C-alpha positions as a printed NumPy array, in Angstrom:
array([[143.685,  64.52 ,  92.564],
       [141.174,  65.606,  95.196],
       [139.671,  69.057,  95.192],
       [138.764,  70.938,  98.323],
       [135.036,  70.967,  99.074],
       [132.87 ,  73.753,  97.731],
       [130.778,  75.757, 100.202],
       [127.504,  77.59 ,  99.65 ],
       [129.122,  81.016,  99.957],
       [131.302,  80.247,  96.91 ],
       [128.47 ,  79.364,  94.521],
       [125.465,  81.212,  93.11 ],
       [121.895,  80.3  ,  94.017],
       [119.795,  78.453,  91.473],
       [117.693,  80.859,  89.377],
       [113.897,  80.97 ,  89.901],
       [113.114,  79.242,  86.586],
       [115.135,  76.185,  87.571],
       [113.708,  76.246,  91.088],
       [110.262,  76.047,  89.461],
       [111.41 ,  73.082,  87.404],
       [112.702,  71.462,  90.595],
       [109.25 ,  71.993,  92.119],
       [107.636,  70.245,  89.159],
       [110.15 ,  67.414,  89.474],
       [109.379,  67.146,  93.2  ],
       [105.676,  66.909,  92.351],
       [106.414,  64.103,  89.882],
       [108.548,  62.381,  92.522],
       [105.689,  62.548,  95.019],
       [103.385,  60.978,  92.413],
       [105.943,  58.221,  91.908],
       [106.094,  57.681,  95.676],
       [102.311,  57.353,  95.792],
       [102.46 ,  54.855,  92.926],
       [105.133,  52.859,  94.728],
       [103.06 ,  52.728,  97.896],
       [100.022,  51.642,  95.899],
       [102.072,  48.929,  94.153],
       [103.531,  47.777,  97.444],
       [100.047,  47.28 ,  98.885],
       [ 98.293,  45.78 ,  95.853],
       [100.989,  43.822,  93.984],
       [102.967,  40.743,  95.022],
       [106.315,  41.492,  96.633],
       [109.182,  42.27 ,  94.285],
       [112.745,  43.284,  95.073],
       [112.589,  45.93 ,  92.34 ],
       [110.448,  48.021,  94.709],
       [113.639,  48.787,  96.657],
       [115.228,  50.294,  93.535],
       [112.166,  52.489,  93.056],
       [112.264,  53.566,  96.707],
       [115.95 ,  54.491,  96.409],
       [115.304,  56.535,  93.264],
       [112.351,  58.335,  94.879],
       [114.371,  59.175,  98.008],
       [117.375,  60.522,  96.097],
       [115.374,  62.524,  93.544],
       [113.068,  63.871,  96.238],
       [116.028,  64.984,  98.318],
       [117.739,  66.742,  95.434],
       [114.66 ,  68.467,  94.003],
       [113.345,  69.432,  97.452],
       [116.69 ,  70.907,  98.42 ],
       [116.889,  72.953,  95.209],
       [113.276,  74.117,  95.509],
       [113.277,  75.154,  99.152],
       [116.847,  76.375,  99.704],
       [117.995,  77.426,  96.239],
       [121.094,  75.251,  96.51 ],
       [121.777,  71.65 ,  95.558],
       [122.762,  69.243,  98.35 ],
       [126.381,  69.428,  99.491],
       [127.456,  66.487,  97.333],
       [126.267,  68.368,  94.198],
       [127.449,  71.903,  94.988],
       [130.286,  71.548,  92.499],
       [127.635,  71.634,  89.743],
       [126.731,  75.254,  90.613],
       [128.28 ,  78.204,  88.869],
       [130.566,  80.56 ,  90.756],
       [129.224,  83.69 ,  92.418],
       [129.586,  86.794,  90.296],
       [131.961,  89.265,  91.943],
       [131.388,  92.905,  91.061]])
């Protein structure tokens, strides 16, 4: 059974503590990207580099989105909690 998509106005923003953790994760992702570039230049070619590039792109997108906007990307909005209605 398919659910209707969740929009940003239906979910709460990520709290500052978790946004800070996303910033740390983005920093680690950028270090991994630098390591991948270094390995690409200095090591013999390996197809496993493509797996590393895919992981870096996805994790960088998710952590950057959480850090800078306060919301996960649209495909992960269902993981947010609902907005508190007072």
